[in-house]
Phi, psi and omega in degrees: 000130179262130181228163175251130180280120183282316184193167170270145179242164178297128188119344172099354183268159171271146180256125171232183180229140173283167176298152181302142175276191183298338179258011176082007180274141180250106183292141177292141177236122182258125186230112179290160174062035175238173183223147179307134178094346180284148167259131185226142172272117192240138172257132179288124181259341180185141183231137181235179186299321186245355181202170177223159175242142183228167176238127179282111180274337177203138174267104185286327182225087186294146174288148174295348180268000180282133181228168176283126180302148182269008183227133181292344182266354181299150189082341175253320187282142178276001184283322183240148179235348192242013185294344178276002184242135178298152192297320180301321181284330172303314180297317180298320179295319180294320177300314180298318180294317179297313180301312183296319182295315179297319180294320184287320187263314182276347178063041177214143177273130173280118187295174186294353182270023173297119185265134183254132178240104184277157178247166160298130188283347183230158177055032187269340186283130173264353185215120184228133182245130184229150176277147180237136175236131180250347179214147003287345174217158182291141172203149175223136182172206182247170171286146171295155181303132178056038185206158170261008180281136183284134172253109179295135177228144178253351175204160180220103187293346176271352178266158185295159178304320180294321177298322178292326174293321178294324177297320176298320179295324177298317177297320181293335180270009189304324185292339183247001175281119190278161171304145181107341174284120185258330187199158175225150172234136181244120187236108181267150182280182188294336179264358183058038181239350176225148182221137175256128182258139176233143173228134183253123193233152175278162176304141178086002178293133180299159180299142188258019178305315179299326178295315179298317180298321178292314185292321182292336177278315182283340183227087185300337181285348181291126181256344180183161175232122179250126181254123186237149183276145172274133176250329178197165178257148181233158180296119182291342178298339176277000184055033175264143180306137176301319181264112175259124188278152184263008178142232187288158179296145175281320180216147175226126176243129185071217180284141177267358179210160175247171176244136181228129180257127180230123176052035178087359180252139181262135179235138171262126184236120182271164173300132181091352181270148180278144172206150181298152194256343186267110186287346180267337187245357184296323176297317179298318180300314179296320179298316181298320187277325188247341185298132176075006180265136178201163179157200184279311186214140175234151179236123182244108185257142188057053194276352180061224181276004176102027182306314179268333183302313187298310177292327178297327181293344178280338188238355176244147181297321175215154179226133171257124184240127185241127180211137182266327185295127179301318182295312180295324181294322177299320178291322177302315181298324179286324186277333189281138174286180192289340180272013177256130170262110183264130184234124178265096180203156165294146186295322180296322177293320178304314179292324179296325187265354186252130179252150175052048181282130183217143178202149175283336186206136179234133172247132174234132179223069187284167172290186186303331180292347179076193182283320187086166186296314185297313181291319179301316181291322177296320177296320179296332180278346180294150176271074179228137183274347189213131176229137171246123183252116176260122188231144173246012181212109189293332182286317178289325172305311184295321176301314180290322178301320181303318180290317181295322178292324177293337180272003174115355176282159170225157179279116176275319181202150179227146181228139165258116181250108190276079180285348189228063176304153179075000178234167178282350184290148181216146173251137177228153178233120179246121177266118184248139177225161173249000000 
């Protein structure tokens, strides 16, 4: 069946339409690895009540934006969706998706001053998480597209050069990596000259001292290995780590944390703690969120290890920083100067328990689930003139924006910060004022 791709949608697929049914309705057809305007010969791979999924067996009329992918695993690996599209057009597609999503859900048009911040399109990741398999044979890699099956990879072109060297060392250590290791995370510093290794293990996994001794010899840039426990598995389609840690490290070899410098500020980041992944744009992100802001009090919600907290503390008399994750909170306490009040709580609980909350400036950087109705309404009730919303998911952003706009905020400026080239994921920054 030959179809025309109308547009790209969030998730990375192209949208086409099936022939009208008996009632004249044209069911949506989602086809990966296509580009708007292309004609493709498609095989139906699955059909549901309101939509169908297809596989492009041939691109009959290729887009001028189609390019040769830069990775040998593309089309198989679930990590990237856009490597067949030239980078300028990737950005244009993300802008269109962001505008459309905000218009459809928040019921507001993002004006023409949406500012785009492009990245280097390759080797941009400073932090890469991979699945590990020890039986029936060793393998390390990502999940296959639309699957929980492991795809072994020996290199990752979107990860930094040092991370790729560490990946090679992991393969070389395969004979001594014991059963029970489920996942690894490789975290390179801002100069890509030091790397902190993390391994997530099931109960009963043997001690990993021999693994560390091998890795520190084969990879001189390795500063430490942190071994963390797995507590549960999560759906990888959410791009959430397969291994969710249950708290403190089980073992630490060498350094238990690395140092990362952003916009002139030094951060200590421990194994298991969250930190932004794009080594080329993280300075720009901090500048957008904190630059030119000053006053009496700032509130930093979902603050992680203090990426925005630390610079805000230089220009505000006091900062309240709220973070729920134990690992990130420990780093926050180490990174934050004395005028920061660090609170370890879920943000919804923080609002429930706090009375007469006031701030000159509020930063929110929630996970993909967004703020939610309760937090959005609580934020709307605050006596604050300015909020900056950092989002990694346009639909939950738009849902929350609708509530915030109803409470009297307006969008002063919006940014697309492309922290994730070659993928459908996007980071946006919305500056709201009253």
